[in-house]
C-alpha positions as MATLAB code, in Angstrom:
seq = 'MDARQPADAQQRTGGSGQKPYRWLALLLVIALSVVIVLFRDRLAGLGAYGYPGIFLVSLLGNATVILPAPSLMLVFAAGSSLSPPLIGLVAGSGEALGELTGYLAGFSGRGVVENQARYAQIRQWMGRYGLWVIFVLSVIPNPFFDLAGMSAGALRIPVWRFLLACWAGKTIKTTLVAYAGAQTIGLLGPVIEHWLAR';
ca = [
       5.073   51.796  -44.439;
       2.239   50.035  -42.522;
       1.814   50.528  -38.843;
       0.359   47.657  -38.335;
       2.823   45.421  -39.799;
       5.384   43.922  -36.686;
       8.831   45.800  -35.808;
      10.579   42.809  -36.725;
       9.484   42.994  -40.745;
      10.246   47.298  -40.335;
      13.800   46.093  -38.430;
      14.163   43.594  -42.065;
      12.704   45.814  -44.514;
      14.688   49.577  -43.387;
      13.319   52.313  -43.883;
      13.528   53.957  -47.599;
      15.811   57.276  -45.642;
      18.521   54.199  -44.102;
      19.335   52.456  -47.060;
      21.693   54.666  -48.283;
      23.158   54.550  -44.881;
      23.560   51.630  -44.686;
      24.916   50.535  -47.804;
      27.565   53.506  -47.196;
      28.345   51.987  -43.965;
      29.449   48.442  -45.468;
      31.670   50.311  -48.565;
      33.034   52.115  -45.781;
      33.899   48.589  -43.685;
      35.090   47.171  -47.119;
      36.906   49.613  -48.443;
      38.863   49.996  -44.779;
      39.623   46.679  -44.155;
      41.188   46.363  -48.252;
      43.580   49.411  -47.593;
      44.338   48.183  -44.290;
      45.364   44.749  -45.214;
      47.183   46.577  -48.395;
      49.195   48.742  -45.977;
      49.603   46.080  -43.020;
      53.336   46.484  -43.125;
      53.710   50.426  -42.762;
      50.877   49.781  -40.122;
      53.341   47.629  -37.982;
      56.295   50.126  -38.074;
      53.550   52.985  -35.935;
      54.217   50.553  -32.910;
      57.592   52.511  -32.233;
      55.442   55.520  -31.482;
      54.600   54.642  -28.348;
      51.237   54.614  -26.476;
      49.904   57.017  -30.005;
      51.337   53.987  -32.061;
      49.369   51.265  -29.795;
      46.218   52.779  -29.855;
      46.412   53.315  -34.060;
      47.784   49.679  -34.546;
      45.245   48.195  -32.445;
      42.525   50.569  -33.369;
      43.377   48.992  -37.466;
      44.133   45.743  -36.442;
      40.402   45.790  -35.539;
      39.074   47.942  -38.002;
      39.316   44.668  -40.385;
      36.199   42.685  -40.856;
      37.085   39.100  -40.975;
      40.771   39.516  -42.687;
      43.362   38.774  -39.751;
      45.497   41.911  -38.644;
      46.632   40.805  -35.569;
      48.153   43.776  -32.953;
      48.618   41.615  -30.422;
      51.951   40.875  -30.674;
      52.938   44.603  -30.602;
      51.273   44.618  -27.151;
      52.743   41.672  -25.736;
      56.124   43.105  -27.380;
      55.266   46.744  -25.284;
      54.871   45.071  -22.083;
      58.466   45.280  -21.726;
      59.020   48.287  -22.168;
      56.108   50.140  -21.138;
      53.438   50.153  -18.239;
      51.460   47.176  -18.734;
      48.074   48.790  -17.275;
      48.877   52.068  -19.508;
      49.346   49.798  -22.819;
      46.150   47.677  -21.883;
      44.225   50.856  -21.815;
      44.900   52.785  -25.360;
      45.157   49.589  -26.733;
      41.671   48.249  -25.734;
      40.410   51.809  -26.251;
      41.365   51.382  -29.951;
      41.037   47.687  -30.578;
      36.824   48.565  -29.600;
      36.780   51.879  -31.560;
      38.156   49.821  -34.671;
      35.580   46.885  -34.175;
      33.278   49.152  -35.445;
      33.733   48.371  -38.421;
      31.963   44.644  -37.768;
      29.147   46.604  -36.200;
      28.583   48.885  -38.925;
      28.709   45.917  -41.554;
      25.956   44.318  -39.441;
      23.938   47.613  -39.030;
      24.597   48.210  -42.979;
      22.888   44.496  -44.033;
      22.679   41.319  -42.842;
      23.649   40.235  -46.295;
      27.227   40.093  -45.574;
      27.767   36.447  -43.124;
      24.026   35.509  -42.226;
      24.618   32.429  -43.797;
      27.093   30.901  -41.931;
      26.546   29.018  -39.220;
      28.993   30.279  -36.675;
      27.258   33.603  -37.448;
      23.935   31.932  -36.389;
      25.053   30.344  -33.625;
      26.254   33.529  -31.985;
      23.262   35.766  -32.902;
      21.203   33.209  -30.681;
      23.969   33.502  -28.050;
      23.423   37.536  -28.545;
      19.845   37.106  -28.473;
      19.719   35.294  -25.359;
      22.740   36.331  -23.156;
      22.802   39.469  -24.483;
      25.725   42.121  -24.423;
      27.408   39.214  -21.673;
      28.380   37.466  -24.972;
      30.296   40.782  -26.501;
      31.983   41.129  -23.341;
      33.215   37.393  -23.060;
      34.354   37.414  -26.757;
      36.150   40.025  -26.227;
      37.977   39.377  -23.444;
      39.159   36.065  -25.504;
      41.647   36.061  -27.988;
      39.402   34.415  -30.685;
      38.280   34.947  -34.670;
      34.841   35.148  -33.678;
      34.441   38.649  -32.212;
      33.749   40.152  -35.723;
      30.545   38.165  -36.161;
      29.558   39.113  -32.666;
      30.306   42.980  -33.378;
      27.710   42.146  -36.763;
      25.287   40.034  -34.785;
      25.113   43.320  -32.652;
      24.482   45.876  -35.668;
      22.265   43.621  -36.811;
      19.775   43.263  -33.495;
      19.736   46.728  -33.130;
      22.264   47.105  -29.612;
      22.862   50.676  -29.121;
      26.316   51.313  -30.219;
      27.455   52.925  -26.616;
      26.153   49.930  -24.936;
      28.235   47.548  -27.635;
      31.314   49.755  -27.338;
      31.094   49.861  -23.438;
      31.237   45.824  -23.506;
      33.419   46.130  -25.631;
      35.663   48.190  -24.294;
      35.897   46.540  -20.886;
      36.982   42.693  -22.485;
      39.634   44.265  -24.344;
      41.282   46.384  -21.697;
      41.223   43.376  -19.645;
      42.731   41.078  -22.619;
      45.169   43.446  -23.977;
      45.970   44.044  -19.799;
      46.614   40.837  -19.610;
      48.491   40.338  -22.891;
      50.874   43.237  -21.853;
      51.799   42.069  -18.354;
      52.226   38.255  -19.928;
      54.535   40.323  -21.887;
      56.648   41.811  -19.541;
      56.904   38.760  -17.511;
      58.716   36.941  -20.368;
      60.840   39.550  -21.149;
      61.977   39.414  -17.668;
      62.209   36.351  -17.374;
      64.341   35.343  -20.615;
      66.373   38.364  -20.630;
      68.688   36.798  -18.123;
      68.882   33.693  -19.808;
      69.535   35.378  -22.640;
      71.983   37.616  -22.029;
      74.082   34.476  -20.527;
      73.464   32.557  -23.607;
      75.326   35.526  -25.873;
      77.863   36.217  -23.315;
      79.136   33.197  -23.610;
];
């Protein structure tokens, strides 16, 4: 490739040595998403294994790209019987690592969702505000985080920086959800016991 070519043109075309890795990463993301969707009922049972189960369900629930696989219900329910701060750390770590699939999909090639208006908007935000977009979108439960992860990968944001911003936001979110679960069960428990005692 001509050294005088602009950096963005070199990034668009990619080096010849990078293409096999990009295709391999994209195929891995697609295969993992299909496996998770096919076995989601069995994966939900992992929550019975405490913190390791919560970590695995959170990791796998966030490893799907675009396809929904909610894991926050388990975090909410576990808040009533386990420590909410530990649940937040474990689930936040699992969710952040699971989001690497979206990052890899963006890194592997831009043809996955680039034509969608929402992707273009998030990518524009990423160009303007950087990792703050990752942090804010990871704190708020929303369906657009996969697009932010893909944008981060496509923009070649260093993976450790992506993971750090993602982990911080997801840990805050899952800790709050676990506390909400603990408080809800604490408030509803006596009401349910009274109702059942009738």
